[in-house]
C-alpha positions in Angstrom: -13.7 -4.1 9.5 -13.1 -1.3 7.1 -13.6 -2.2 3.4 -11.4 -1.1 0.5 -10.6 -1.7 -3.1 -7.4 -2.4 -4.9 -7.2 0.1 -7.8 -7.1 -2.0 -11.0 -4.3 0.0 -12.5 -2.9 -2.6 -14.8 -6.3 -2.9 -16.5 -8.2 0.4 -16.1 -6.2 2.3 -18.7 -5.2 6.0 -18.7 -8.4 7.8 -19.5 -9.0 10.4 -16.7 -12.7 10.2 -17.2 -12.7 6.4 -16.6 -10.5 6.8 -13.5 -12.7 9.5 -12.2 -15.8 7.4 -12.6 -14.1 4.5 -10.8 -12.9 6.4 -7.8 -16.2 8.4 -7.4 -18.3 5.2 -7.7 -16.1 3.5 -5.1 -16.6 6.3 -2.7 -20.3 6.5 -3.5 -20.7 2.8 -2.6 -19.4 3.6 0.9 -16.0 2.1 0.7 -13.5 3.3 3.3 -10.2 3.3 1.3 -8.5 2.7 -2.0 -5.1 1.0 -2.4 -2.5 1.5 -5.2 0.8 -0.3 -5.5 3.9 0.9 -7.0 6.3 0.3 -9.9 8.3 3.1 -11.6 10.0 1.1 -14.4 9.0 -2.0 -16.4 11.7 -4.1 -17.8 12.0 -5.4 -21.4 11.6 -9.2 -21.3 13.9 -9.4 -24.4 16.7 -7.7 -22.6 20.1 -9.6 -22.3 19.7 -12.3 -19.7 16.0 -12.3 -20.1 13.3 -11.3 -17.5 11.2 -13.4 -15.2 9.3 -10.7 -13.3 5.4 -10.6 -13.3 5.4 -7.2 -15.0 7.1 -5.7 -18.1 7.3 -2.3 -19.8 4.0 -3.1 -21.3 2.3 -3.3 -17.9 0.7 0.1 -16.9 1.3 1.5 -13.5 0.0 4.9 -12.4 2.3 6.8 -10.0 0.7 6.6 -6.6 1.4 10.0 -5.1 0.4 12.0 -8.2 -2.7 9.8 -8.7 -3.8 10.3 -5.1 -3.3 14.0 -5.2 -5.7 14.1 -8.2 -8.1 11.7 -6.6 -8.2 13.7 -3.4 -9.7 16.6 -5.2 -12.5 14.3 -6.6 -13.5 12.8 -3.3 -14.5 13.7 0.3 -14.1 10.7 2.5 -12.0 8.0 0.8 -8.7 7.1 2.4 -5.7 6.6 0.1 -3.2 3.8 0.7 0.1 2.9 -0.9 0.1 -0.8 -0.8 3.0 -0.6 -1.2 5.5 1.9 -2.5 9.1 0.7 -2.8 10.6 3.1 -0.3 14.3 2.2 -0.5 14.4 3.0 -4.2 13.0 6.5 -3.6 14.7 9.6 -2.0 13.5 9.7 1.7 13.1 13.5 1.9 11.2 13.6 -1.3 8.8 10.8 -0.2 8.4 12.7 3.1 7.5 15.9 1.2 5.1 14.2 -1.2 3.3 12.3 1.7 3.0 15.5 3.8 1.5 17.4 0.9 -0.9 14.6 0.1 -2.0 14.4 3.8 -2.5 18.2 3.9 -4.5 18.4 0.6 -6.6 15.3 1.4 -7.4 16.4 5.0 -5.4 13.5 6.5 -6.8 10.8 4.2 -3.5 9.1 3.5 -1.8 5.9 4.8 1.7 5.1 3.7 2.4 1.5 3.0 6.0 0.6 2.3 8.1 -2.4 1.2 11.5 -3.3 -0.1 10.5 -4.6 -3.5 12.0 -7.3 -5.7 12.7 -5.5 -9.1 16.4 -5.0 -9.5 15.9 -3.1 -12.8 14.0 -0.4 -11.0 16.7 0.0 -8.3 19.3 0.3 -11.0 17.3 2.8 -13.0 16.6 4.9 -9.9 20.3 4.7 -8.9 19.8 2.9 -5.6 21.4 -0.2 -4.2 19.1 -3.3 -4.3 21.3 -5.2 -1.9 21.0 -2.7 1.0 17.3 -2.1 0.7 16.3 -3.7 4.0 18.9 -1.7 6.0 17.9 1.5 4.1 14.2 1.0 4.8 14.8 0.7 8.5 16.8 3.9 8.5 14.1 5.7 6.4 11.2 5.1 8.8 12.3 7.1 11.8 13.6 9.9 9.5 10.2 10.1 7.8 8.4 10.5 11.1 10.9 13.1 12.3 10.5 15.1 9.1 6.7 15.1 9.5 6.9 16.1 13.2 9.5 18.8 13.4 10.1 22.1 11.5 13.8 21.5 11.4 15.7 18.2 11.3 19.4 17.4 11.6 20.1 13.8 10.7 23.2 11.8 9.6 22.7 8.2 8.9 24.3 5.6 6.7 22.1 6.5 3.7 20.6 9.9 4.4 21.7 13.3 5.6 19.5 16.2 6.5 21.5 19.4 7.3 19.3 21.3 9.6 16.3 21.6 7.3 12.7 20.8 7.2 9.4 20.4 5.3 6.7 23.1 5.0 3.8 22.5 5.1 3.8 19.7 7.7 0.9 17.2 8.0 -1.7 18.1 10.7 -1.4 14.6 12.2 1.1 11.7 12.0 0.9 9.8 8.8 0.5 6.0 9.5 3.2 3.8 8.1 2.2 0.2 7.3 4.6 -2.5 6.1 4.2 -5.0 3.3 5.9 -8.4 3.0 5.3 -11.7 4.6 8.8 -13.1 5.1 9.9 -13.5 8.7 12.2 -10.5 8.5 9.3 -8.4 7.2 7.0 -9.5 10.0 9.7 -8.6 12.6 10.3 -5.2 10.9 6.5 -4.5 10.9 6.3 -5.4 14.6 9.2 -3.1 15.6 8.5 -0.1 13.3 5.1 -0.2 11.8 1.6 1.0 12.5 0.1 -2.0 10.6 0.7 -4.8 8.2 -0.3 -5.2 4.6 0.0 -8.9 3.7 -0.3 -9.8 0.1 -2.9 -12.4 -1.1 -2.6 -15.7 0.6 -5.1 -18.4 1.8 -6.9 -17.3 5.0 -5.5 -20.4 6.8 -2.0 -19.2 6.0 -2.8 -15.7 7.2 -3.9 -17.1 10.5 -0.5 -18.6 11.1 1.3 -15.5 10.0 -0.8 -13.4 12.3 0.1 -15.6 15.2 3.8 -15.1 14.5 3.4 -11.3 13.9 1.5 -10.9 17.2 4.2 -12.8 19.1 6.8 -10.3 17.6 4.6 -7.4 18.7 4.6 -8.7 22.3 8.3 -9.2 22.2 8.6 -5.5 21.0 6.5 -4.4 24.0 3.5 -3.4 21.8 -0.2 -4.2 22.0 -1.3 -6.5 19.2 -4.9 -5.3 19.5 -3.9 -1.8 18.4 -2.0 -3.0 15.3 -3.8 -2.9 12.0 -4.0 -5.7 9.5 -5.1 -5.0 5.9 -5.8 -8.1 3.9 -6.8 -8.3 0.2 -9.1 -10.9 -1.3 -8.3 -11.5 -5.0 -11.4 -12.3 -7.1 -9.3 -14.4 -9.4 -8.4 -16.7 -6.6 -11.3 -16.6 -4.2 -14.8 -17.2 -5.9 -17.6 -14.8 -4.9 -19.4 -17.7 -3.1 -16.5 -17.7 -0.6 -16.3 -14.0 0.1 -18.7 -13.9 3.0 -17.1 -16.9 4.7 -13.6 -15.5 4.3 -14.7 -12.1 5.7 -16.2 -13.8 8.7 -13.0 -15.6 9.4 -11.0 -12.4 8.9 -13.2 -10.6 11.4 -12.8 -13.4 13.9 -9.0 -13.2 13.5 -9.0 -9.5 14.3 -8.2 -8.2 10.8 -9.0 -4.5 10.7 -9.2 -3.9 6.9 -10.1 -6.0 3.9 -10.0 -5.0 0.2 -11.1 -6.6 -3.0 -8.7 -7.0 -5.9 -10.6 -7.3 -9.2 -7.6 -7.6 -11.5 -6.8 -10.9 -13.3 -10.5 -11.8 -13.9 -10.3 -11.0 -17.6 -12.6 -8.0 -17.3 -12.7 -5.9 -20.5 -14.1 -2.6 -19.3 -14.7 -0.4 -16.3 -18.2 -1.6 -15.7 -17.1 -5.2 -15.1 -14.7 -4.0 -12.4 -17.4 -1.8 -10.8 -19.9 -4.7 -10.8 -17.4 -6.8 -8.9 -16.7 -4.1 -6.3 -20.5 -3.5 -5.9 -21.0 -7.2 -5.3 -18.2 -7.3 -2.8 -19.6 -4.4 -0.8 -23.1 -5.9 -0.8 -22.0 -9.3 0.3 -19.8 -8.1 3.1 -22.3 -5.5 4.3 -25.3 -7.8 4.2 -23.5 -10.9 5.3 
């Protein structure tokens, strides 16, 4: 299995020196990848009608594409993963451009994880329709791949139009697209359109059941489940350190290709506490 970290963006702050130390330490420890997830806008919980989402305008989120472009210049080997960006609330051609540029500048060290999201406030603020997000996502995926592969694209869909135009520069290789979400519709979408699956935190026993379902959908779609990636995250605030090795062994037995540690939610007060946790995770999973 490849090992990764979930960037602790809601807790790490905005000091570039601190973020640089984090990403370079993670690479120095031998991790394979770093995952960042996406929110553009945070809602005011005192807004009319209230707010029940897990994040507010007080919760910090770094923008993944800009952050990865900066991190790529600080690293040599680390892969960067959006886990996930909310693709239907973003312009398709712009995401294609940003992803292509990031792939070029990082030497291909980029994996695009996408999802439909849940935050209606963001969709409204970004002038996109929350209620058609699933349909839009399914149209966006083939368009992204076409834009990355061809110098000129003509496309007319329900949501996007490309009038005989193209990106330059193009990525040197196809950018992998992995899907988030664990609802049945998300699993079916992953099996039809994705290169891999990014489940959120859940018990390993539940993951086993979801994987069985996902792999049946892959077979239905005429695809080989063995070549389909699965990137699972272990959350330190839900799974104690004493269980990490056992969970990792089960994940390997289940054919999970990637596993990352999420150190947020532990009450850590500074960078060093997050780094101690990722060091411990790497040691435990490497040494068994």
